[in-house]
MDAnalysis code that builds the backbone (N, CA, C; Angstrom):
import MDAnalysis as mda
import numpy as np

u = mda.Universe.empty(222, n_residues=74, atom_resindex=np.repeat(np.arange(74), 3), trajectory=True)
u.add_TopologyAttr("name", ["N", "CA", "C"] * 74)
u.add_TopologyAttr("resid", np.arange(1, 75))
u.add_TopologyAttr("resname", ["UNK", "UNK", "UNK", "UNK", "UNK", "UNK", "UNK", "UNK", "UNK", "UNK", "UNK", "UNK", "UNK", "UNK", "UNK", "UNK", "UNK", "UNK", "UNK", "UNK", "UNK", "UNK", "UNK", "UNK", "UNK", "UNK", "UNK", "UNK", "UNK", "UNK", "UNK", "UNK", "UNK", "UNK", "UNK", "UNK", "UNK", "UNK", "UNK", "UNK", "UNK", "UNK", "UNK", "UNK", "UNK", "UNK", "UNK", "UNK", "UNK", "UNK", "UNK", "UNK", "UNK", "UNK", "UNK", "UNK", "UNK", "UNK", "UNK", "UNK", "UNK", "UNK", "UNK", "UNK", "UNK", "UNK", "UNK", "UNK", "UNK", "UNK", "UNK", "UNK", "UNK", "UNK"])
u.atoms.positions = np.array([
    [-2.623, -15.700, 1.979],
    [-1.815, -15.146, 0.906],
    [-2.252, -15.709, -0.413],
    [-2.072, -14.920, -1.444],
    [-2.444, -15.357, -2.784],
    [-1.382, -16.232, -3.412],
    [-1.682, -16.716, -4.594],
    [-0.716, -17.537, -5.329],
    [0.354, -16.624, -5.926],
    [1.433, -17.228, -6.414],
    [2.492, -16.457, -7.034],
    [1.908, -15.687, -8.225],
    [2.142, -14.397, -8.218],
    [1.575, -13.530, -9.253],
    [2.509, -13.349, -10.443],
    [3.592, -14.132, -10.482],
    [4.456, -14.155, -11.657],
    [5.226, -12.863, -11.865],
    [5.101, -12.321, -13.039],
    [5.908, -11.155, -13.436],
    [5.214, -9.838, -13.207],
    [4.215, -9.778, -12.357],
    [3.565, -8.520, -12.055],
    [4.577, -7.592, -11.393],
    [4.684, -6.376, -11.909],
    [5.594, -5.411, -11.294],
    [4.773, -4.186, -10.858],
    [5.238, -3.590, -9.826],
    [4.574, -2.398, -9.271],
    [5.562, -1.232, -9.306],
    [5.025, -0.035, -9.240],
    [5.888, 1.166, -9.237],
    [6.769, 1.170, -8.002],
    [7.841, 1.949, -8.048],
    [8.701, 2.055, -6.881],
    [7.961, 2.529, -5.621],
    [7.008, 3.416, -5.764],
    [6.298, 3.915, -4.582],
    [5.418, 2.815, -3.974],
    [4.769, 1.985, -4.816],
    [3.977, 0.872, -4.313],
    [4.907, -0.142, -3.637],
    [5.979, -0.506, -4.296],
    [6.923, -1.480, -3.734],
    [7.477, -0.985, -2.399],
    [7.812, 0.276, -2.342],
    [8.374, 0.817, -1.099],
    [7.393, 0.737, 0.045],
    [6.150, 1.087, -0.219],
    [5.111, 1.025, 0.833],
    [4.869, -0.400, 1.294],
    [4.748, -1.319, 0.325],
    [4.504, -2.727, 0.699],
    [5.692, -3.311, 1.448],
    [6.892, -3.044, 0.952],
    [8.094, -3.535, 1.648],
    [8.099, -3.107, 3.103],
    [7.833, -1.816, 3.318],
    [7.890, -1.300, 4.686],
    [6.749, -1.839, 5.543],
    [5.585, -2.052, 4.955],
    [4.480, -2.643, 5.714],
    [4.805, -4.075, 6.137],
    [5.628, -4.754, 5.345],
    [6.013, -6.135, 5.685],
    [7.195, -6.196, 6.641],
    [7.783, -5.025, 6.946],
    [8.873, -5.007, 7.925],
    [10.246, -4.681, 7.396],
    [10.342, -4.261, 6.134],
    [11.647, -3.899, 5.566],
    [12.242, -2.707, 6.289],
    [13.538, -2.614, 6.254],
    [14.250, -1.504, 6.899],
    [13.900, -0.160, 6.249],
    [13.777, -0.180, 4.922],
    [13.411, 1.028, 4.174],
    [12.794, 0.604, 2.853],
    [12.427, 1.561, 2.039],
    [11.717, 1.273, 0.782],
    [12.572, 0.537, -0.252],
    [13.878, 0.541, -0.089],
    [14.760, -0.130, -1.034],
    [15.225, -1.511, -0.593],
    [14.806, -1.923, 0.608],
    [15.171, -3.219, 1.190],
    [14.362, -4.296, 0.462],
    [15.034, -5.182, -0.279],
    [14.349, -6.139, -1.139],
    [14.128, -7.507, -0.494],
    [14.394, -7.655, 0.789],
    [14.317, -8.988, 1.382],
    [12.906, -9.569, 1.370],
    [11.882, -8.767, 1.204],
    [10.497, -9.255, 1.171],
    [9.929, -9.376, -0.244],
    [10.742, -9.130, -1.254],
    [10.218, -9.130, -2.619],
    [9.662, -10.490, -3.058],
    [10.287, -11.590, -2.630],
    [9.721, -12.895, -2.988],
    [8.354, -13.076, -2.372],
    [8.181, -12.614, -1.160],
    [6.860, -12.684, -0.502],
    [5.844, -11.797, -1.241],
    [6.287, -10.631, -1.649],
    [5.395, -9.685, -2.357],
    [4.884, -10.345, -3.637],
    [5.702, -11.136, -4.318],
    [5.299, -11.813, -5.536],
    [4.143, -12.793, -5.298],
    [3.952, -13.218, -4.058],
    [2.882, -14.182, -3.772],
    [1.580, -13.493, -3.374],
    [1.609, -12.179, -3.202],
    [0.422, -11.455, -2.738],
    [-0.506, -11.117, -3.905],
    [-1.791, -11.215, -3.633],
    [-2.769, -10.824, -4.665],
    [-2.788, -9.306, -4.799],
    [-3.393, -8.831, -5.855],
    [-3.541, -7.396, -6.035],
    [-4.345, -6.776, -4.892],
    [-5.360, -7.491, -4.410],
    [-6.150, -6.991, -3.282],
    [-5.302, -6.850, -2.024],
    [-4.420, -7.833, -1.807],
    [-3.537, -7.737, -0.643],
    [-2.567, -6.580, -0.769],
    [-2.045, -6.368, -1.989],
    [-1.138, -5.239, -2.222],
    [-1.885, -3.948, -1.965],
    [-3.092, -3.829, -2.489],
    [-3.920, -2.618, -2.335],
    [-4.144, -2.324, -0.848],
    [-4.520, -3.373, -0.113],
    [-4.763, -3.211, 1.319],
    [-3.518, -2.737, 2.058],
    [-2.354, -3.308, 1.743],
    [-1.124, -2.895, 2.417],
    [-0.761, -1.445, 2.107],
    [-0.933, -1.039, 0.860],
    [-0.634, 0.343, 0.481],
    [-1.587, 1.301, 1.206],
    [-2.855, 0.970, 1.243],
    [-3.818, 1.813, 1.971],
    [-3.452, 1.930, 3.460],
    [-3.079, 0.804, 4.050],
    [-2.672, 0.802, 5.474],
    [-1.424, 1.684, 5.669],
    [-0.470, 1.594, 4.755],
    [0.741, 2.396, 4.826],
    [0.392, 3.876, 4.828],
    [-0.619, 4.221, 4.033],
    [-1.052, 5.619, 3.928],
    [-2.016, 6.030, 5.032],
    [-2.365, 5.109, 5.909],
    [-3.218, 5.448, 7.049],
    [-4.702, 5.133, 6.875],
    [-5.037, 4.481, 5.775],
    [-6.446, 4.127, 5.499],
    [-6.689, 2.681, 5.940],
    [-7.016, 2.491, 7.169],
    [-7.167, 1.186, 7.757],
    [-8.562, 0.634, 7.465],
    [-8.615, -0.603, 6.994],
    [-9.868, -1.311, 6.726],
    [-10.797, -0.551, 5.757],
    [-10.223, 0.082, 4.766],
    [-11.018, 0.848, 3.790],
    [-10.940, 0.242, 2.398],
    [-10.190, -0.827, 2.200],
    [-9.959, -1.313, 0.842],
    [-11.233, -1.716, 0.126],
    [-12.147, -2.388, 0.802],
    [-13.381, -2.826, 0.152],
    [-14.200, -1.636, -0.313],
    [-14.371, -0.664, 0.560],
    [-15.181, 0.514, 0.234],
    [-14.585, 1.310, -0.912],
    [-13.283, 1.507, -0.895],
    [-12.619, 2.265, -1.954],
    [-12.736, 1.539, -3.290],
    [-12.530, 0.207, -3.283],
    [-12.702, -0.569, -4.531],
    [-14.131, -0.416, -5.059],
    [-15.104, -0.472, -4.179],
    [-16.504, -0.334, -4.586],
    [-16.739, 1.008, -5.258],
    [-16.176, 2.077, -4.665],
    [-16.345, 3.422, -5.260],
    [-15.705, 3.449, -6.665],
    [-14.509, 2.917, -6.783],
    [-13.849, 2.911, -8.104],
    [-14.693, 2.171, -9.124],
    [-15.197, 1.001, -8.717],
    [-16.053, 0.243, -9.644],
    [-17.294, 1.023, -10.050],
    [-17.920, 1.692, -9.102],
    [-19.125, 2.441, -9.379],
    [-18.863, 3.692, -10.194],
    [-17.802, 4.388, -9.899],
    [-17.518, 5.645, -10.593],
    [-16.998, 5.395, -12.008],
    [-16.021, 4.479, -12.138],
    [-15.397, 4.253, -13.434],
    [-16.005, 3.083, -14.192],
    [-16.990, 2.432, -13.602],
    [-17.664, 1.290, -14.264],
    [-16.678, 0.214, -14.693],
    [-15.768, -0.140, -13.803],
    [-14.814, -1.207, -14.033],
    [-14.972, -2.254, -12.924],
    [-14.605, -3.463, -13.253],
    [-14.655, -4.525, -12.247],
    [-13.229, -4.794, -11.742],
    [-13.051, -4.634, -10.461],
    [-11.752, -4.913, -9.833],
    [-11.785, -6.323, -9.285],
    [-10.751, -7.086, -9.558],
    [-10.681, -8.470, -9.053],
    [-9.631, -8.581, -7.996],
])
């Protein structure tokens, strides 16, 4: 797990997906929010992709984004 990410906030759809991937009852169940604050952006990205059915694709998708948009993702 990553270090505490402080005041990073995510959209409701991202939070809902991550909450449910961590075992929340539904997208509004906030019992995992403290844990979510400790996750890196890469971990969040991976959980969202898994929620959407894209298993083990995070590295490849990040690479495409970097190559297409010429940005560096950390």
